[in-house]
C-alpha positions as CSV (number, residue, x, y, z in Angstrom):
1,M,82.3,92.0,163.7
2,K,81.9,88.4,163.8
3,R,84.3,86.1,161.9
4,S,81.6,84.8,159.4
5,Q,80.6,88.5,158.6
6,I,84.5,89.2,158.2
7,R,84.6,86.5,155.7
8,N,81.1,87.2,154.0
9,L,82.5,90.7,153.6
10,S,85.8,89.7,152.4
11,F,84.4,87.2,149.9
12,F,82.0,90.0,148.6
13,C,84.9,92.7,148.1
14,L,87.0,89.6,146.3
15,A,83.9,89.0,144.1
16,I,83.4,92.9,143.1
17,F,87.5,93.1,142.4
18,L,87.3,90.1,140.3
19,C,84.2,91.1,138.4
20,S,85.6,94.7,137.8
21,C,89.0,92.9,136.5
22,N,86.9,90.7,134.1
23,A,85.1,93.8,133.0
24,R,88.4,95.8,132.4
25,H,89.5,93.0,130.3
26,V,86.5,92.9,128.2
27,T,87.1,96.5,127.6
28,E,90.6,95.9,126.5
29,I,89.8,92.9,124.3
30,M,87.1,95.0,122.6
31,R,89.7,97.9,122.1
32,I,92.3,95.3,120.6
33,K,89.5,94.2,118.4
34,A,88.9,97.7,117.2
35,A,92.5,98.4,116.4
36,S,92.8,95.2,114.7
37,D,89.7,96.0,112.5
38,N,91.2,99.6,112.0
39,K,94.4,98.1,110.9
40,E,92.5,96.0,108.1
41,E,91.0,99.2,106.9
42,Q,94.7,101.0,107.1
43,I,96.0,98.1,104.9
44,R,93.1,98.5,102.3
45,S,93.7,102.3,102.4
46,V,97.4,101.8,101.7
47,R,96.7,99.6,99.0
48,A,94.3,102.0,97.1
49,V,96.8,104.8,97.5
50,N,99.4,102.7,95.9
51,E,97.3,101.3,93.1
52,R,96.0,104.9,92.2
53,F,99.8,106.1,92.3
54,D,100.8,103.2,89.8
55,A,98.1,104.5,87.7
56,L,99.4,107.8,87.7
57,L,102.8,106.6,87.0
58,V,101.5,104.6,83.9
59,A,99.8,107.7,82.9
60,L,103.1,110.0,83.3
61,R,105.1,107.1,81.3
62,N,102.4,106.8,78.4
63,N,102.3,110.8,78.1
64,T,98.5,111.0,79.0
65,L,98.6,113.3,82.0
66,D,97.3,115.9,79.2
67,T,94.0,114.6,79.8
68,C,93.7,115.9,83.3
69,Q,93.1,119.5,82.9
70,T,91.8,120.2,86.4
71,K,91.6,119.3,90.2
72,D,88.5,117.4,89.6
73,D,90.1,115.5,86.8
74,F,93.0,114.4,89.0
75,L,90.8,113.4,91.9
76,K,88.6,111.3,89.8
77,R,91.4,109.6,88.1
78,F,94.0,109.4,90.8
79,G,92.2,110.2,94.2
80,E,93.4,112.3,96.9
81,P,96.8,113.6,96.8
82,I,99.3,112.7,100.0
83,F,99.8,116.4,100.7
84,I,98.5,119.9,99.6
85,K,100.7,122.9,99.7
86,K,98.9,126.1,98.9
87,F,100.8,129.4,97.6
88,S,100.0,133.0,98.0
89,D,103.1,134.4,96.6
90,M,103.5,132.6,93.3
91,P,102.0,134.0,90.2
92,A,101.8,130.8,88.0
93,Y,100.1,128.5,90.6
94,T,98.5,128.6,93.9
95,E,98.5,124.9,94.8
96,R,100.9,122.0,94.5
97,W,100.0,118.6,95.0
98,L,102.1,115.3,96.0
99,Y,101.4,112.0,94.9
100,R,103.7,109.0,95.9
101,Y,103.5,105.7,97.5
102,A,101.7,105.6,100.9
103,E,104.6,103.8,102.8
104,D,107.8,104.8,101.3
105,L,108.3,108.6,102.4
106,W,111.8,109.0,101.1
107,K,112.3,106.0,98.6
108,S,109.2,106.6,96.7
109,D,108.8,108.2,93.4
110,K,107.0,111.6,93.6
111,I,104.8,113.4,91.3
112,Y,104.1,117.3,92.0
113,V,101.3,118.7,90.1
114,Y,100.6,122.4,90.1
115,F,97.1,124.2,89.6
116,D,96.3,127.8,89.2
117,A,93.7,129.8,91.1
118,Q,91.0,128.6,88.9
119,G,91.9,125.0,89.5
120,K,93.4,124.2,86.2
121,T,96.3,122.1,85.9
122,V,99.6,124.2,85.0
123,T,102.4,121.7,85.0
124,W,103.4,118.6,86.7
125,E,106.9,117.5,87.8
126,Y,108.4,114.0,88.2
127,Q,111.0,113.3,90.9
128,P,112.5,109.8,91.0
129,P,113.4,108.0,94.2
130,P,116.9,108.7,95.4
131,P,119.9,106.1,94.4
132,Q,119.8,103.2,97.1
133,E,123.0,103.0,99.0
134,P,124.8,99.7,98.5
135,K,124.5,97.3,101.5
136,L,127.6,96.2,103.1
């Protein structure tokens, strides 16, 4: 090969390499943007969960949870629970729903709501947050 052909081939290979790097960075930038958009959605979702739990705590303190007689009542008023546990060996109830703040797994108030096989509210249980350890 002539020197000019080698130079042209090298330039062509370098140009392809640089274009592929640029395309890769565009893909990475788009991925970062999607994660950022998703982060904003996550923040909105956490706020919504926390606001619904605040409303549930108010209803508990005001003794108005009696108005929620079924699963549908709880869903309409307080949204989806954080966790649902199903039981097959409990005669009094078949499901327990957990409501709490979205961020604080261990330091949050918790409300457990129990439902029978027909989806009717059996009872609920309030669990306050554990005492905070003093900071040194």
